[in-house]
N, C-alpha and C positions, 0 to 999 in steps of 0.2 A: 622345512615348512611345518611338519607336525610338531616339532619342539616349540617353534614360535607360536603356533596357535594354542598349544597347551599352556605356555607361559602367559599368553595374552588372556586366555579365558580364566586362568587362575587369578590374574589381577582383578578381573571383573568379579569373580566370586568373592574375593577378599573385601571388595567394596560393598557387597550386598549387606553385611551386618550393619555397617554404618548407615546405609540406606534404610534398613528396617528400623533402626533406632530413631531416625528423625520422624517426629510426630508434631508438626506445627500446623498453622492454619493458612488457608488462602495461598496456594501455590501461585508464584509469578511465572508465567510462561510467555515470554515476549515473542517467541517464534510460532506460537500456536495459532492455527488458523481460526478465524471467526467469520461470521457472515453478517451482512448488513442489508436487510431487505432482499435476501436471496443472493447478493453478490459476494463472491469470495473476496476477502480483504488480503491484498498481497503484501509481501514484506521485502520484495526485491525492487531495486531501482530508486528507492527513497528511504531515508532514515526517519521519516515522519510516518507514524502509524495511522491506520484507519482509512486507507485509500483502496477503492475497488479498481479493477483493471481498466475501466473507462475513465477513471479520474486521475490516472497517472499522466506525467509529462512525456512518457515514452511508451511505445507499444510493448505489451507483455502477453504472452500466451500462458494460460493456466490449464494444465492437464491433470485431471482428477484421477484418484485411485480407481474409480469405476471404469474409466476409459483405459487405463493401463492394464487392469486385470482382464478386460474383455479382448485383448489382443492375443494372437496366437503365439507370438515369440516371447521368450523369457528374457530377451535382451532389450533394455529400455531404449537403446539407440534405434531399434526398429520401430518402437512405439513413437518416439519423437519424429522420426521420418514421416510417418503416416499422419501425425496430428499437428505438427508445427510447420507452417508454410515455408520456412527458410532453412530448416534443418535437413541434412541428408547424410546417408551412409550407404556404402556399397558393399559388394562381395568381392573379396580379393583372393582367388584361388592360386595356389602355387606361388605365393608372393612372400616367402620367408615369414618374418614375424608379423607382417601385416595381415596374414591369414588368421592369426590368433587374436590380435588386437586391432580391430577394424577402425581406421581413422575417420572421423566424421568431418562435416563442413557446416558452417552457419553463415547465411548471407553470402555463399560462394567462397568464403575464406576457410582455410584449414583449421582443424580443431585446436591447434596450438595458439590460435588467436581468440579463443573462447575461454572465459573464466568459469570454472565449475565450483559451486559452493554446495555444502550439505549443512542444512539448518543455518544458513547464512554465513558459514565459515569456509574459507578456502581449503580445498582438498588437494592432495598431492598429485603430480603427474604420473603417467605410466613411465616405465623404464625404457620403453620402445621408442627409438627414433625411426620414423617411417622412412625406409629407404627404397621402397617399391610401391606399387600401386599407381593410381592415376597421378598425373602432374599436379592436379589441384590439391592433393594432400601430401605429396611426396616431400619429405624433409621435415614434416611436423612432429612435434613431441607433445601429445595431448594427454588429458586425463582419460583413463579407461573407465567410462561410466558403466560399462557392462559388468563391473564387479559388484554393483549394488543390486540386490534382488528386488524384483517388483513387489514382492509381498511386504516389504518394509516401508513403501513409499505412500505418503498421504497424498501428495501432489507434486508436480514439477512446474516451476515458474521459469519461463524463458524470456529474459529481457532482450529485446531486439534493438540494441543501441550501444554505442560506445560508452564505456563506463570506467575507463582507466583512472580517471581523476577521482572516482568514488571508491573503487575497489582495488586498483593497482594494475600492474603489468598483466598482460594476456587478455584483458577485457576490451580488445579492439573491435571484434565483431559483435560481442554481446556477452551475456551472463546467463548461465543455467543454474538455478538454485533448486536443489532436491530437498523437499521438506519431509522428514520422517514421521511415521505414525506416532501419536502420543496419547492414544485413547485406551480405556479399559475394554476388555473383551477381546475376541480374536476369531480366527477362522483356520480351517484346514482345507487344503485344496490339492486335487490330484488331476493332472491333465495328460491326455494322450494326443499326440499330433502325428499325422502321417502325410507325407507328400503323395501326390498322385502317382509318382514314380515308384513309391513303395517304402522309402526310408522313413524311419520313425524317430520320435523323441518323446521321452517321458519326463514329467516334472512333478515334483512333490514340494509343497510349500506350507508353511504354517506361520501364523502371526498371533502373538498373544500379548496383551497389555493388562496390567493390574495395578491397582492402587497400593501404595505402601504406607501404612499408617494413615493419617488424616490429610497429609499434604503432598506426599510423594507419589511417583508412579514409575513403572519400568515397562517398556515395550520391547519384545524380542521377536525376531524374524529369522527363519531358517528356510533355505530353498536348496533343493537338489535337482539337477538336470542331467540327463544322459541322452545325447544326440548322435545318431549315426552319420557317417560320412555320406555325402551326396555326390553324384557323378552325372554331369550333363554333357559329356563329350562323346566321341566315337573313337574307334581304334585308329591309331596313327597309320597312314598308308604305308610308311616305310616298315613299321612293325608287321603289318599284314603281308607285305611282300616277303619279309624274312621268314614268316611262318610258312608261307607257300614254298619257300626254298628249303624247308625242312628243319629250320631252327626251332628249338623249344621255347617259343614265345607265348606268354600268357594271352588270355583272350582280350584283356584290356590293360595295356601297360601303363596308362597315364589317365588320371582322373581330373575333371574340372568341376569344382563345387566346393561345398563347405567341408571342413575337416571333422573327424570324430571329435566329440567334446564331452567331457564329464566335469561337472562343477558342483561345488558346495559353498554356499554363501550365507554368512551370518551377520546380522546387524542388531545393535541394541541402542536404546534411546531412553534416558531417564532423568529425573531430577527429584529434589526434595527441598523443602523450605528449612532454612536454618536461622531465620529471624522473622520479624513481622513483615519486612519488605525485602527480604534477601533469600535467594535460592542458590543451590549448587546443582549444576547440570552436567551430564556426561553422555557421550554417544560415541559410536565407532563401528568398525566392521572388521571381519576376518574372512577371507575367501581363498579358495584354491581351485584352479581350473587346469585340467590336463587335456591337451589337444594334440592331434597328430594328423598329418596329411602328406600326400605324395608330392615329389618333385618331378622334374623333367626326366623322361626315360633316357638312359644311356644306351646307344646302340651296341649290339654284340661286339666284343673286342676284335673278332676276326673279320669284321665287315668294314671295308674302306669307305663306303659312301651310302647315302640313303636309298639309292636305287637297287642295292643288293645285286649288282651285275656281276660281282666276283666274290661270292661268299667265302672263298678259300684263301683270299689274299691275307698275308700276315700283317699288312699295314694297319695300324691303329694307334691312337695316342695312349691307349690303356693297355696294350698287349705287351709289347717288348720295348726295349730301350737301346740306345747307343751303347750301353754297357755290354751288350751281347758281342760287340766287336773287340772288346778288351781281351788281353791274353789271360791265361790261367794264373800267371804270377800277379798281374794287377788285380784280378778278381779275388785272389787269396788275401791280398791286403784289405780289400773291402770286407770280405767275409770275416776276417779276424776282428775288424773294427766293429762290425754290426752283430757279431755273435751268430753267424750262419755258416753255410758251406758254399763252395764254389758251384757245386751241382745245383743247389737250390736257386742261386742267382742266375745260373746259366739257363735253367729250365723253367723259370717262372713264366707262366702264361695265364693271364686272367680269363682267357676264353674257356679254360677248364672249369673255372669257378662260376662264371656267368655266361654260359654259352648262348643264352637267349637275351643278353643285355641285362641291365639292372636299373631300378628306379629307387633312388634314395628315399628313405622315409624320415620325415622331419617331425620331431616331438618338441612341444613347448609346455612347460609347467609355469603358470602364472600365479604368484602369491601376492596377496594384497592385504595390508593391515593399516588401520588408522585408529587413533585414540584422541578424543577431544574431551576436555573438562574445563569448567570455569565457574565463576560466581557472578551473579548479576543482581541488581536491585535498584531501589529508589531511595534517595535521601530525603530528609524532611523538607528541604528547599526545592524539591522537584527534579533534582539532577538524577538522571538514569545512568547507571554505570554497568559495564560488562568487562570483566577480566578473564582471559582464557589462555590456556596452553594447549598445544596439539602436536602430534607426531604422526607421520604416515610413511609407508614404505611400499613400493611395488617392485617385485623381482621376477625376472624371467630366466629360467634354467632351460637350456637347449640340449637336446640329444638327437643324434643322427644314427640311423641303422640302415642296413642293407647297402652299404657303400664301402669305398676303399680310400686309402691314401696311396695313389698310384706310385708315388716316389719311393715308398717303402717296399714295393715289390712283394716278395713272399713273407716279409715281416709285418705286413699290414693287418690290423684288426678289421672287423666289419661292423663295429659299433663304436661310436665316438661321443664324447661330451665336449662340444665345442666351446663351452664356457657359459657365462651368465651376464645379465644386465641388472643393475639395481638403482632405483631412484628413492632417496630418503629426504624427507623435509620435516623440519620442526619449526614451530611458530609460537610467538607470544603476542597477544593482542590486548590492548586496553582501549575501550570504546566508551564514549560518554555522549549524552545528549540532554538538552535543557530547553524547555519551552520558555523563551524570553518574552515576557509579557510587555506589550507596548501598545499605546493608543494610536500609533501612526498607521497601523495596518488592521485588516479585518480579522487577523488571527495572530497568535504569538509567533515569533520567529523561532523555528526549530533550529537550535544551534547544536551541531554534532561535530565532535572532534575526536582524534584518537591517534594511537601509536601502534606500529607493527614492527616486530623484529623477526626475521626468517633466516634459518640456516638450511642449506641443502647440500647434498652429496650425491654424486653420480659415480657409479663404480662399474667398471668392465672387469669381469672375473676371468681368470686364466682357464683355457681349455686344457683337456688332458694332452699329454706330450704328443701322442700319435696324430692328434687332430690338426697340428700345425707343423709337425716335424718335417725337415727336409731330409729325405732318405737317400740311399745310394743311387737310386734311379732318378737323379735330380734333373734330368732332362724331361721328365714326365711331370704332369700336374702335381703340385705340392698341397698337402693338407687333406682333410676329410672332404671327399668330392661332393660338391653340392653346397656346402657351407663350411669352409675351412675355419678351424678354431682360432680363438683369440690367443695370439702368442705374446711373449714378453714385451714386444714393442707396442702392442696395442692396449694392454691392460693398465689399470691404475685407478686411483681414487681421486676425484676432482671435487673441490669444495668452493663455496662462496657464501656470502651472507649479504643481506640488505636490510635497511631500516626505512621506515616510511612515517610520515606525519601527514594528517589530512584535516581539512576543515570543510564542513558541509552546512550550508544555510538554506532554509526553505520556509516560505511564508505565503499567506494569501494576502496580496497587496489590497485587493478588494474581495468581495464575496465571489467574484467571477474570474479573478486573475491570480494564478499561482506563479511564483517566480522562485527558482532555485539556483544556487551557485555552489560549486565544489572546487577545491583546489587540493592537490596532493604533491608532496615532495618526497622523492625516493633517492636513496644513495646505495649503489651497488659496489661491492668490494672490488669487482673486476671491470665495471663500466662507468663508474663515477655517478654523478647526480643528474636528476631530471625533475622538471616541475610540469604538471599538467592541470588543466582547468576545464570546467564544464558549466555552461549556463543552460538552463532548461526552463520552459514556461508552458502554461496552458491557460487559454482564455475561453470562458463559456460565453459565446455570443448571444445565445438565447436558450430556452428550455430544451431545444432540439439539437443544437449545433454547437460544437466546440473545436477550437484549433490548438494544436500542441506542437512543440518543436524543441530542438536542442542543438547546441554547437559545442564541440569538445575537441580536445587534443588527447593523444594517447602515446604510449611508450611501451615497447616490448623488447626486453633484453634477450639475446640469444641464449638458449638453454645450455646447460653444461654438456648435455648429450650432443647438441649441434656443434659445440666447440671442440669436443675431444674424441668423438667417435672414430675409430679405425675399424674397417670391416672389409672382408672379402667375400663375395657371393658370385654364384653362377647365374648368368642371364642367358636363357635359351630361347629368346623371342623369335628367332628364325628357325629354331629346331636344332641348331648347332650350339653346344655350350660355349659360352664366352665368359671368361673370368674377369670380373670388374672389382677394382679396389676403391674404397672410400678412405680418404685421409683428411686429417684436420687441415683447416685452411692455411695454418702456419707451418705445416710440414714442408721440408725442402722440395718435395715432389710438387706440392701444390704451389708453392712460391715460384717455382720455375714456369708454371703455367698461368701465372697472374693472380694467385691467391694472396690474401692479406688478412690481417687481424679483423675478426668480425666486429661489426658495429651494431648498436641497437636500431630496431625499426622505429619509426615515428609516424603517427597518423593524425589526420584531421577528419572529424566526423560532423556531418550535418544531417539533420532529420527534420521533416515537417509533415504533420499529420492532421487528419480530420477525424472527429468523433461525431457520429450522427445517431441520435436516439429519439425517433419520432414518438415512441410510446414504450411502455415497460416490457413489451415483448420483442421489440426489434432493436438491434444494435449493429451499426456499421462503422468500421474503421478503415481509413485509407492513409498509408504512410509512405512518404518518399525518403530515401536516404542516399547519401554519397560518402564513401570512405576513401580517402586519399592516403596511401602508404608510401613513404619514401624509404629508400634503402632496404627494400623487402628482401628477406632471406629466402634462399632457394638452393636446391641442389643443382649444380651445373650439369650441362650435358656431358657425355662421356668423351674424354680425350684419349686418343690412341697413345699407347706406350711405344714410342719409337726409339731407334738407336740414338737420334739426336737428343732425346730427353734423357736416356740412360747416361749419355756422355757427360751430362751436367752433374750427375750424382756421385756421391762417394761409393766405394765398394759395398759398404753396409747398406746404403740406401738402394743400391742396384739390386741387392739380394731381395729386398722387400717388394720389388716389382718384377722379379725374375720370371714369375709364372702368371703375370697379370697382363691382360690384353688392353684394358682400358682403366682410366682414372677419373674419379669425380671428387668434388669437395664442396663445402658450403660457401656461399658468397652472398654479400649484399648485392644482389644481381640486377635489380631494376626497381623502378617506381611503378605503381599501379593505381588505377582508379576503379573502384567497385561501386556501382549504383544500382538502384532498383526501386520497385514499388510493391508494396504488400497490402492486400485488401482482405478483411475478414468480416463476414456477415453472419449474425446469429439471429434466429427467429424462433420464438417459442409460440406454438400454436395450441392454445387451450381449447379442448373440444367440449361440446355440450354434455357429453356423457361422462365427463370426468377423466377421460383419457388425455395423455399428454403426447405431443409430437414436437420435436425440435429439429431445426435445420441449421447446419453450419457449412458455410462456403468460405474456403481459404484460397487465395490466389497470390502468386509471387512471381515477379519478373526481376531477374538479376543479371548484371553483365559486368565482366571484368575486362579492362583494357590495360595493356602494358604500354607505357610511354617508351616508344622506340628509341628516342634520343637518350634515355636514361640507362639503357642496357649496358652493363659493364663490358668493356672491350679488353681482350686478353690475347697474348701471342698464340699462333696456331701450335697444335701439339707436335706437328712435324718439325717445327723449328722454334723452340721457346725463346730464342734470342732475336727473332725476326721483328723488325719495326712495323710490319703489317699486322694490324690487330683485327680480331674477329669477335662477333657477339659471343658472350659466354653461354648463351642459350641457342640451341638449334631451332630451326623454323618449326619443326613438329612440336617441340616443347612449348614454344610460344602459342601455337594454335591450340594445344591441349589446355593450357592454363586459361586462355580466353574463352574457348568454346567447348571444352571437354564436359563441364557440368551443364545440364540443361538450363537454358535461360528462363524457361517458363515451367512453373510447377503449380499444382492445384489439387484440392481435395474437396469433396462434397459429401457430407454425412447427414443421414436422416436417422433419427432415433424415435421410436414409437413405443409407448408404454400403455398397456391396458391390463388392469388387474395384476395378476402375478407374471404376466408375460411381457418381456421387453425385446423388441426387434431392432436391429441395427443394420443399415446398409451404407457402404462407403465406396466412393469412386476416387482413385488416386491417379492423377495425371502427371506425366513427365513429357516435356517438350523435346525437341531435336537436340542431338549432341554430336560430337565430332571426335574422330581419331585423326591426329594430324599426320603430316607427311613432310619430309625435307625437300620434296619436289613440289614447287608451287602448283596449285590446282589439282594435286593428286590426293588431297585429304578425303576421308570417307565420312559422309554424313549418315547418321542413323535416325529413323523416324520416331514420331511420337508413340507413346504407349499409354494405355489407361488400364488400371488394375481394379478389380471389383472385389470387395470384401462383404460377406454376409454373416450376421451373427444372431443367435437367439439365446435368451436367458429365461428360464422358467423357475419361479420360486415355488418349490415343492411344498414348503411349509415356512414357518417363521425362521427356522434354523437351517434348512437345506435348500440348495438350488442346483440346477444342472444347466449347462450351457453347451451349445453346439455351434460351430461356425465353419465358414470356408474362407481361407485367405488366398487371394488371387484366384477367385472362383472360376474365372474363365481360362485359367492355365496359360496366362500370357507369358511370353519370353521376349527378351530384347531382339531387335532385328538381327538376323544372322549375318555373319561375316560374308563378304561379297562372293566368295567361292565355296561356301559351306555346303551347297547342294551337292557338289561333286565330292566333298569330304564324306558325306553321309553314305555314298556308295563306294568309298574306298579309293577314289581317284585322286584326291588331294586332301590336305588337312586344314581347310579353312586358310587362315594366315599362318597357322602353326599347329602341328602336333596333335591333331584330333580335336581341336578347339572349334566349337560352332559359334560361340559368342565372344565378343571382345572382352578382355579382362578389364577394360576401362569402363565397362557398362556402369552407369550411375545408380543401379538398383540391383536387388537380388535376382538371380536368374535360376533359382531352384524350381520355379514353376509353382502350380497350385498345391494347396494342402488343405486338409480339414482337421479339426480338433474337437475333442470332447472333454469337458471339464466338469468335475463334481466338487461342490464346495459345501462345507459344513461350518456354520457360525456357532460360537459358544460365548457365554458371558463370563 
């Protein structure tokens, strides 16, 4: 990663002399924000410029830099959750890669169905395919927006509407466009945050923009963050009983919370004019994030059960092996093969190494790079053009410590590198727009058209040998315990490309009626061709009231990660580690269970909204939407690995599942309908004394329903050849998809400014949510929660300010697990392992925190 960043920054440095050389006039900045009568002009959702958020045909949230910087978290996903009514992100403790790259949702749909842009350009996905976490996000491969520092962002525009016909695949739920800062001047900020429970985080950021010559500019942002691990659980009762029995067990063997995290993030954004109406622009990012957290605790090797009724029993899956029954002659053959001794094999006993059990420690280093450059301008005939190239890469390197490969016995190391994941994308875009003058309508027809070519590569990197090796104790678990490494059968590089053509028309039919039409054709090298269309409109009924709406189709191809990922992980939801394997849908194991070649998802979006503006101070919007998705991609429920299944496999395939208890794969599992209503009200109250007060109320109701008749039917895992077919999703998975995310969300913000003092108060509301069960009627419902945030900013002088705030001021937590009360006194462990709150909780459960921020502005 260090070499990559060095090379990357060197490229930027070499470009600066060219930038300094350019000294022309009147820079053309088509992405730059402007204001019209105080309304921010948005650039998302339409290729016609000059529209404010209330003049667009689809609902758009605009989150300003001031709102972003006033939030305690340095992760913009947390900011979006608080300020956009349909965006959500949760905390995923002990969930493998999902702990490090938290997957979001928009309008109740996973982040893989959300297109993310930076300065209007598509940015690359994360390398992580989400294999754990709640059912609402599981299986998604989304953009990791957390890699962009808040200090670099001018504003964020969230288009809450299907836009695949405008922007391409992934834009089924909506589009998030991050607009980078492009102004001269800058600031330096230092922030300290501390949870009520004591854990701290420190953040230092700086942003500086300066003009280059007469026509160019360059804006640079750098942010560093260091956050301590949080823990919101209690001691596992089985560990407490082991300590009482005299075993050397730590005070808290397993944590539930956020991981340790240290990150450095850099962003640049610049341009310069190279002709009277032509400019060259460039922007990109480089970031590195190192994180680590604990896995599930492994009970002491010499303890047969969680009750610790017989602490001296030799029975344990980690202690000894059937190899102990072999003769010395047989052991000598093995010792010669593995370079050890008969005595070492005979006497190996993990209880002498981990007499108090062990908790594997999982590390993830996330590297993220992107580079965008292009030229844009306007011809004499009024044709606007924009030609660009870009490349981006996200890579995750895993490391595992304080664990073993049990099958290696005395040969096992205690530190492993299980492998890496990498997603790389390169794009070429040519975009054009032309205001076609006509007397038939009230405005010119804005004709936009363009071409896109994209190449992408997904790579699974080989782990070190010990992380996946089958050792002489091959009746014991194989691979680095907790996260077995990627072996030769799992790794590889997978590629595809796609091309796209689009046409986008928009005009004012009359002064009150806007009509837009978009059509897009795409061809994928692995899935063939598709065409999508969108019709949108807005009608101004009178000075106060307007109606808007859109109808569109969408298309989303399975990602390379969803097609080719092979993974083995340990699931210990009941407290007993269970090894689960994920295989491609075309793997023989998956085929035996009903898997097949993945197909694209297709969607139909309908939206209808009202815009009410009685006066200049009050704005109200109300929007209904419905998103029908057919052939929706999902991870299947877990199938047991039975003898009947193994009998269908070749010897090599049987080896790949020899130590696996369950199997999953991706499938076009079902059709779904997601519908909802979103309401946003904004009121500016101008006070007589010159003070300002603003109220913002956002409400969202969202519901997803699975078409029961569409659920894919497959043979039971106990008999893959059986003619009796079962749903590919278990009942609890269906319940969690439909009711896991809260159907009702809301926020109410009051902002008051008087002189140098600004005060902010916010209430964030989450409705009921569910954890499903495979026993009908046994699901668990969790109640509503409201979180309160308070903030104060005081301008010490023109250049210096100080801010203080409380995030979750009332120290609210999710409703506890049904038997958490007994867990807190050591009688049980909630539903598992010292956990007091469900891992499916749709919001952060670290509790309240306060922050202090000092900011210095400079010109």
